[in-house]
C-alpha positions as a Markdown table, in Angstrom:
| # | Residue | x | y | z |
|---|---|---|---|---|
| 1 | Unk | -72.5 | 126.0 | 143.8 |
| 2 | Unk | -69.1 | 126.0 | 143.0 |
| 3 | Unk | -67.0 | 124.1 | 141.5 |
| 4 | Unk | -66.7 | 120.3 | 142.1 |
| 5 | Unk | -63.3 | 119.1 | 143.5 |
| 6 | Unk | -61.6 | 116.0 | 142.6 |
| 7 | Unk | -60.2 | 114.0 | 145.7 |
| 8 | Unk | -57.7 | 111.5 | 143.4 |
| 9 | Unk | -54.8 | 113.0 | 141.8 |
| 10 | Unk | -54.0 | 110.5 | 138.8 |
| 11 | Unk | -50.3 | 110.1 | 137.9 |
| 12 | Unk | -51.2 | 112.2 | 134.9 |
| 13 | Unk | -52.5 | 115.2 | 136.8 |
| 14 | Unk | -49.2 | 115.1 | 138.6 |
| 15 | Unk | -47.6 | 115.3 | 135.8 |
| 16 | Unk | -50.0 | 118.4 | 134.2 |
| 17 | Unk | -48.7 | 120.1 | 137.8 |
| 18 | Unk | -45.2 | 119.2 | 137.0 |
| 19 | Unk | -45.5 | 120.6 | 133.7 |
| 20 | Unk | -47.3 | 123.3 | 134.9 |
| 21 | Unk | -44.2 | 124.0 | 137.1 |
| 22 | Unk | -41.4 | 123.7 | 135.8 |
| 23 | Unk | -43.1 | 126.7 | 133.2 |
| 24 | Unk | -41.8 | 129.3 | 135.4 |
| 25 | Unk | -42.7 | 132.5 | 134.9 |
| 26 | Unk | -44.5 | 131.6 | 131.5 |
| 27 | Unk | -46.9 | 129.6 | 133.2 |
| 28 | Unk | -50.6 | 129.0 | 132.5 |
| 29 | Unk | -53.4 | 126.7 | 132.9 |
| 30 | Unk | -54.1 | 127.3 | 129.3 |
| 31 | Unk | -50.5 | 125.7 | 127.6 |
| 32 | Unk | -50.7 | 122.7 | 130.3 |
| 33 | Unk | -54.4 | 122.4 | 128.1 |
| 34 | Unk | -52.5 | 122.5 | 125.1 |
| 35 | Unk | -49.9 | 120.1 | 126.0 |
| 36 | Unk | -52.0 | 117.5 | 128.0 |
| 37 | Unk | -55.1 | 117.7 | 125.3 |
| 38 | Unk | -56.9 | 118.8 | 128.0 |
| 39 | Unk | -59.9 | 121.4 | 128.6 |
| 40 | Unk | -59.2 | 125.1 | 130.0 |
| 41 | Unk | -61.8 | 123.9 | 132.6 |
| 42 | Unk | -60.9 | 120.3 | 133.5 |
| 43 | Unk | -56.6 | 121.6 | 134.0 |
| 44 | Unk | -58.5 | 124.9 | 136.4 |
| 45 | Unk | -60.3 | 122.4 | 138.0 |
| 46 | Unk | -57.5 | 119.9 | 138.7 |
| 47 | Unk | -55.6 | 123.5 | 139.4 |
| 48 | Unk | -58.3 | 124.1 | 142.3 |
| 49 | Unk | -58.7 | 120.6 | 143.4 |
| 50 | Unk | -55.3 | 120.0 | 144.5 |
| 51 | Unk | -54.2 | 123.4 | 144.8 |
| 52 | Unk | -51.5 | 124.1 | 142.5 |
| 53 | Unk | -51.3 | 127.5 | 143.5 |
| 54 | Unk | -49.9 | 126.5 | 147.4 |
| 55 | Unk | -48.2 | 124.2 | 145.7 |
| 56 | Unk | -46.5 | 126.2 | 143.8 |
| 57 | Unk | -45.4 | 128.7 | 146.7 |
| 58 | Unk | -44.5 | 126.0 | 149.0 |
| 59 | Unk | -41.8 | 124.4 | 145.8 |
| 60 | Unk | -40.8 | 127.9 | 145.2 |
| 61 | Unk | -40.4 | 128.4 | 148.8 |
| 62 | Unk | -38.2 | 124.4 | 149.8 |
| 63 | Unk | -36.4 | 125.4 | 146.2 |
| 64 | Unk | -35.4 | 128.8 | 148.0 |
| 65 | Unk | -34.4 | 127.1 | 151.4 |
| 66 | Unk | -32.4 | 124.0 | 150.0 |
| 67 | Unk | -30.1 | 126.7 | 147.7 |
| 68 | Unk | -29.5 | 129.5 | 150.6 |
| 69 | Unk | -28.2 | 126.2 | 152.1 |
| 70 | Unk | -26.1 | 125.4 | 149.5 |
| 71 | Unk | -25.0 | 129.1 | 149.6 |
| 72 | Unk | -24.0 | 129.0 | 153.2 |
| 73 | Unk | -22.8 | 125.5 | 152.8 |
| 74 | Unk | -20.5 | 127.2 | 150.3 |
| 75 | Unk | -19.4 | 130.1 | 151.9 |
| 76 | Unk | -18.4 | 129.0 | 154.7 |
| 77 | Unk | -16.5 | 126.0 | 152.9 |
| 78 | Unk | -14.5 | 128.5 | 151.2 |
| 79 | Unk | -14.2 | 130.7 | 154.0 |
| 80 | Unk | -12.0 | 127.6 | 156.1 |
| 81 | Unk | -10.3 | 127.0 | 153.3 |
| 82 | Unk | -9.2 | 130.7 | 153.1 |
| 83 | Unk | -8.5 | 130.6 | 156.6 |
| 84 | Unk | -6.1 | 127.7 | 156.4 |
| 85 | Unk | -3.8 | 128.8 | 153.7 |
| 86 | Unk | -3.8 | 131.8 | 155.6 |
| 87 | Unk | -2.4 | 130.0 | 158.9 |
| 88 | Unk | -0.4 | 127.8 | 156.7 |
| 89 | Unk | 1.3 | 131.1 | 155.3 |
| 90 | Unk | 1.5 | 132.5 | 158.8 |
| 91 | Unk | 3.0 | 129.4 | 159.8 |
| 92 | Unk | 5.5 | 129.4 | 156.8 |
| 93 | Unk | 6.5 | 133.4 | 157.4 |
| 94 | Unk | 6.4 | 132.8 | 161.5 |
| 95 | Unk | 9.3 | 129.2 | 160.5 |
| 96 | Unk | 11.3 | 132.6 | 157.9 |
| 97 | Unk | 11.5 | 134.5 | 161.0 |
| 98 | Unk | 13.1 | 132.4 | 162.9 |
| 99 | Unk | 15.3 | 130.8 | 160.5 |
| 100 | Unk | 16.3 | 134.8 | 159.9 |
| 101 | Unk | 15.4 | 134.7 | 156.4 |
| 102 | Unk | 12.8 | 137.3 | 157.0 |
| 103 | Unk | 14.9 | 140.4 | 158.6 |
| 104 | Unk | 13.4 | 143.7 | 159.5 |
| 105 | Unk | 15.7 | 146.2 | 158.3 |
| 106 | Unk | 14.5 | 149.8 | 158.8 |
| 107 | Unk | 12.8 | 151.6 | 161.9 |
| 108 | Unk | 9.6 | 152.0 | 159.8 |
| 109 | Unk | 9.0 | 149.4 | 159.2 |
| 110 | Unk | 9.1 | 148.0 | 163.0 |
| 111 | Unk | 7.1 | 150.8 | 164.2 |
| 112 | Unk | 4.0 | 149.3 | 162.0 |
| 113 | Unk | 4.5 | 146.5 | 163.3 |
| 114 | Unk | 4.2 | 148.1 | 167.2 |
| 115 | Unk | 1.8 | 149.6 | 165.4 |
| 116 | Unk | -0.3 | 146.6 | 164.0 |
| 117 | Unk | 0.9 | 144.8 | 167.8 |
| 118 | Unk | -1.0 | 147.5 | 169.5 |
| 119 | Unk | -4.0 | 147.2 | 167.7 |
| 120 | Unk | -4.4 | 143.5 | 168.3 |
| 121 | Unk | -4.2 | 144.0 | 172.0 |
| 122 | Unk | -7.0 | 146.8 | 171.8 |
| 123 | Unk | -5.2 | 149.6 | 171.3 |
| 124 | Unk | -8.0 | 151.8 | 169.6 |
| 125 | Unk | -7.4 | 155.5 | 170.3 |
| 126 | Unk | -5.0 | 156.8 | 167.9 |
| 127 | Unk | -3.9 | 159.3 | 170.3 |
| 128 | Unk | -2.6 | 156.6 | 172.8 |
| 129 | Unk | -1.3 | 154.7 | 169.7 |
| 130 | Unk | 0.9 | 158.0 | 168.3 |
| 131 | Unk | 2.1 | 158.9 | 172.0 |
| 132 | Unk | 3.5 | 154.8 | 172.5 |
| 133 | Unk | 5.1 | 154.3 | 169.5 |
| 134 | Unk | 6.7 | 158.0 | 170.2 |
| 135 | Unk | 7.7 | 157.2 | 173.2 |
| 136 | Unk | 9.5 | 153.9 | 171.8 |
| 137 | Unk | 11.0 | 155.6 | 168.7 |
| 138 | Unk | 12.8 | 157.7 | 171.5 |
| 139 | Unk | 14.2 | 154.7 | 173.2 |
| 140 | Unk | 15.2 | 153.2 | 170.3 |
| 141 | Unk | 16.8 | 156.8 | 169.7 |
| 142 | Unk | 18.9 | 156.4 | 172.8 |
| 143 | Unk | 20.0 | 152.7 | 172.2 |
| 144 | Unk | 22.2 | 153.3 | 168.8 |
| 145 | Unk | 19.7 | 153.7 | 166.0 |
| 146 | Unk | 20.8 | 156.7 | 164.1 |
| 147 | Unk | 18.1 | 156.2 | 161.1 |
| 148 | Unk | 15.0 | 156.4 | 163.7 |
| 149 | Unk | 12.3 | 159.1 | 162.1 |
| 150 | Unk | 10.6 | 161.6 | 163.9 |
| 151 | Unk | 6.7 | 160.3 | 163.6 |
| 152 | Unk | 5.5 | 163.4 | 163.7 |
| 153 | Unk | 7.8 | 164.1 | 160.2 |
| 154 | Unk | 6.1 | 162.9 | 157.1 |
| 155 | Unk | 8.8 | 160.9 | 154.9 |
């Protein structure tokens, strides 16, 4: 014959469970018994009657889910804030370009912008990219730019 189960959990028994749960990695029935002045047998009976082990697992799972939810919200909010800042800075940069405050001062910088533009358009083949940039450099040389470097030469 097994342990006789209790049918109704009293407020004190709930407090015992809460104390048991709060002990974390240090939890034991003996600590609960000592704290509440009960026998170890009584505490084990309460734990069995009211599924303390299962309740601990369920609460740990619920706490982990809540923590994950809060972490995800924090990450999403941070990303949104960063994107907002990047948009503002990009808009400010574009205004400065439009107003002539920012200018390309070298062919190298221009070629880097062209490369970036090609990548953004989905040109991902290195050889295709180099061919396009080489054609652009040749076209620039023919239009009066004297400082256009050969893309195959190291600077």
